[in-house]
N, C-alpha and C positions, 0 to 999 in steps of 0.2 A: 504493499500499499505505500501510494505517493503522497506527502502531506503537501497541501494547495500551498504554502511557502517555497516548496520547492519547485512546482510548476514555472515554467521559464514562459514568457507571456510575447508575442509578436503580434504587429500588426501589416495591412497592407501598405505597399509604397504609392505612392502619386502616379497615377498612369496615364494624367493627359497634360498639356505645357499649360501654361510656360515651364521652362524648363529648371527656372530657378526654383519653381516650389517643390518640385521633385528633390532638390540638394535641401531646401528649407525643412521640410517635413519629415526627411529623412535625420537629420542634427537634430531637430525638435525630440524626435522618438528616442536617440538614444540620449540626451540630454534627461530627458524624463524617467529614463529606467528601463522601456523596452529592451529587450533581449533582441528580437530581431524584425526584420523588413522585410516582406515579398511582394513579388512582381508577378503577376497572371501571363503566361505566354498565349495570350488571345489577339487573333485578327477581327473576332466580332464578338461583344457581348452578349447578354444572356436577355435584356428587354428590348423586347420589338419596336425598332425605331416608329413603326406607325402608332405606337402610343407614347411616344417623345415628344409633347406639347405640354405648353402650359395647363392645361384642360387635366391632366394625369398627374405632372407631378414641376413644383419651380425648379427643379434641378436645371431643367432646360436654360434658365437663365445664368446658368454657371458652366455648363457643359453643352455644346449644341447639337452631340450625339451620344449616343450609348454603345457607339462603337468605337471610340477613340482610344486607343492602346497604343504606347511608346513603347519600342521595343526592348525585352527585360534585362537581354545580358549586355546589350550596351550600356543602360540605363545602370546597372549592378556597379559596372566599370565604373564611370561617373562619381556615383554614391559611396563605391569604394576608396574613391581619392579623398572625399570629404568627410569622412568617419574615422572612427578609429577601434570602434569597440564593438558593433551592434553587427550582429548575425547580420547576412544577405542571401535572401533564397529566390527559386522560380516556385512557382506553386499555382501549376506544375507545367512540365515542356514535355515534348513526347518527340517520336522518332519517325515520324511521317513527313514532316517538314522540315529537320535535321538530319543529317546523316550522326551516326554515331561517332565518327573520329571525326569530325567538325566540332559537335559537343563536346566531345571528350576534350577537344583541344582547347576550345573557347571558356569551358569552365577551370581547367586549370591554371587558364590564363589568368581568371579571374583570381583565382587562389591566390596568387602572384601579386594580385594588384592589390589585391584586402587583405595580405600576410593572414592567410587562413581563416578567414569568416566564410566563406561561401559553403551552401546546401543546395546540391542539385535534387530541387523535386522533380520526382517524373511520373506523368501517366500513362493510361493506354490512349489519350485523345479524345476530343468530341467531335462530332460531323461538324458542327458549324465553323470548326476552324479547317477544314481540311476539303470536304466534298465543294464547296462552293468555288473553291482554288484551284479546281483542276485535277485534285488527287484522288485515290480511290482509298476508303477508310473498308481496309479486308483485314482480320485475323488482328485484331489492336493488341488482346491479351499476350499473345506470341510473340507479336512483334516489340513489345515491351518487354518480355522477359528476354530475348535474343540481344537486345539492343543494350539491357542492364551487362547482362552478360561480356556483350563485345566492349564495351567501357572498361569494366575492370580488367579484361582480356589486356587492353590497349594501356590502360594505367601500369598496369603490374608486368608489362612484358620488358624482356631483356633481348636484342636481336631483332633477328626478321621475325614476323608475325604472319604464320596460316590462319586462317577462321575459315572454315566453312560449315554457313549457316545456311537458313531457310529464306532470308530475308537479304542477307550481304554475304559477301566472300571477299576474302582477303588474300593475296597470295606474294608474297616478298616485299610485304608492309613493315615501318618502321614506326615508332612512334618514342622517343626519346627524352619526351619532355617530363621532368618529375614534377613533384610537389613542391610549394614553396617549403615545407616543413618534411624533411627527408621520414621518408615513409608514412607520411599523413597525408592521405588523399581525402579530396572531398566527400563527404557523407551524401550520398544516395536516399533521399527518402520516397515512396513511392504513395503515389495517390490510388490508395486501393478501397474497394467496396462490394464486390462480387467474390463469391467462396476461391477461384481461381485466381484472381488478382490477389487477394490475403495470403494464399499458400505460396506464390510467389514473390509476398514481400518478406515472408519466413522463410526463405532462401535466399532470396538476394537482397534485401533491402536492409540498409544501416538505419534506416526511420520507416514510420508510416503516417501519412497527412491524408487523411480522407475530408468529405468534408460535408458539414451538416449533419451528422449519425447522431440520432438521440441517445439517449444514454444507455439503455435497456439493450440496443444493438451494439454499444461500442464497446460492453464485455463482451459479448457474443464472438464478434469480430477479430478482438486483439485474442482469444482462445484459441480460435484458427490460426492465426498467425505463428502463435506461442509453441500450438503443437508441430506445426509444418517447419519451424526452424529448429525443433529436436528431433525430428525426423531426418534433415539434414546437418545432423550434427554440430549443430551451434548451439551458443547459449541466448536464448529469448531474452536476456535483460540486456543483451548489446545491441539490440532493435528500441529506438526512440518511440515511443506511443504519442501522436499528437494530433491535432485538431483543427483545422480550418472551419472557421463558423462566422454564419451572419448574426449581429448581434441588435435586437430592438428593445433601447432601454430607456427607462422615464423615473420620476420620483412616484409617480402612481402606476400599478400595477395596469389600471385597467385603459391607461392611456395608448399601452403597448397595442390593447386588442381595438381601440379604436382604428389605430395605425395600421395594422394587420388588414382592414377592411379598404386599406388605399389600393387602387389599382396596379401601383408600381411595386407594392408586397408580393401581390396575388401574382406578377408577373414573374417574380424570381420564385416565388413557390410553383411556377411550371417548371423548374427545374427539379424538384421532390421528384424522389424515385417513383415508381409503381407500387413499389411493394409499401410504402409508408400510407398512399394511399389508400390500398387495398387492407392492411392491416388494421385502420380508421373506418375500414367500413365502406370505402368511396371507389371509385371509380378515376383514373386519372381524366382529365378533361379532353386528354387529347387520342385518349382509347384503353380499354384493357391493354394490358401490357406495353404498354407506350415507356420507351427507354429514352431520357432526356441526352444522355450523353452519346447515343450512337444515333438517334433519330432528330432528335431536337436544331432547326435549323430557322431562328425566330425570323430572320427576312424572308421564308417561303410563303407567310401567311400574311392576308391582307387585315386590314385596321378590324374588318367586321369578324371575322377569324376569331384575332384574339382577342374583342371585348366577350365575346360569346364563352370562349374559354376562361376565363378571368372571372365570370360570373358562375361557372361551375365549381370556383375554388373555395373548399369549406375553411372556413375559418379556424375549424379544429389542427389542420394540416398546418397551417401556419404556428399555430402552438406548438407543436411537435418539432418544425423543421427549422424553426429560427430558436436561438438562446436567446431568453427574453425577460423582463420583470423589470424589477427595481434594484440598484446597485446588489443591498444584501440578497435578493432573490438568485442575482446572476451568480454570486461570491459562491452562493447554497449549492445550485448545479454545477458550478466546476470543481467544487469540492466531493461532487459525487463522481464526476469523471477521474478525480485525481484517486480515489479509492480503488478506482480499478484499474490504475494503473496509465494513466496521463499522466505526461511529461514535458508536454509543450502546445500551449493554446494561442492560432493566430486568431483576432476578435476584430472581424467589420464591421465597424458601428454604419449600418444602413439606416437608423430611424431617420434620420432626415431627408431621406429621400422619400418618405411617406407622409413627412410633414416638415418643412424646412425651417419652420419657425424653433424648432428641438435641436439646432443645430449649436448653439452651444451648452444648453443645459444635457445633451445627450454625452458629449466631452468632457462634461464635467462628472459624471454618473460614470465614464468609461474612467476616468482619473480615478476617481474612488475606490472602483474597484483594483486598477493597478497596485496602487497604496497598500490596500491591505492584504494582496499577493506579496508583495515583497514586503510585507511586515512592516 
């Protein structure tokens, strides 16, 4: 069991220009005592642009599109030069758009720039970042597994490399770039949710960083990872259990529920897995068995189709999908995760997307949570 005061706390990095804000916010996070900052590797966001209007969110006045993302690896390089202690990670990238050898080289370069502060977060990928850009989204779990194996092969190789995989084949290759600290390569954390991905994490991952997993399922998933690690002859305690989660926070609990009813919150809830809807007695708004990671491409839908889907998102799904409540309630929930083994939590405050007037108050609440965890 992990004490909540041992849990590391991270936040998402700024993903939109101006770039001066990216640096300023990362430096502020380090000053305030956050342990890590993370960047998604997206070309497309989860909120459909057809509802990115003032009718649905005042965020439009600050960010003109929900699909604006700075490239994460170059962003991390710049932030690494302006910070000194905070960990910097991708949350998460994949190997459909990036060849594993190039990713291995880029991350090891960041390892040198940051003086050993980079975490490579990897996942199987999402259809929205792959199919619209002319790539075939096939066998994502197998591809992820082979990519991790190949990256580790490259990092730990000596001399010529031969690799005969299903997706990548190397012959007479070399990779002589060494890490910043001798023998200490950047950890690879895997964003896993399904059983196969969880078992891959147990065999190959240095950490586990799923998204928005309710506390009951978190313990069950972590057990699958640990069992897989044991079967592979690994020490399960060498794998860092983490969590990326959306946070809706306020001094009044019922305010969170009011915010849940906003269209933008429901738009994020469309990315909740089908099994969560079914567990609560509902069907995913896009149909039974719908998998957002492999099927959801927000730009495919008309405004009318999106609105109809939002109308079918139950408030109860939002309650289970978002970490929410007063600062004390959020702290209590993190303690529950910690008892199951959580050691690193990344919290994205999205309260103000649903009510822009909550910007200041929600971040004050988040600061209170951070202060408690830090003791």
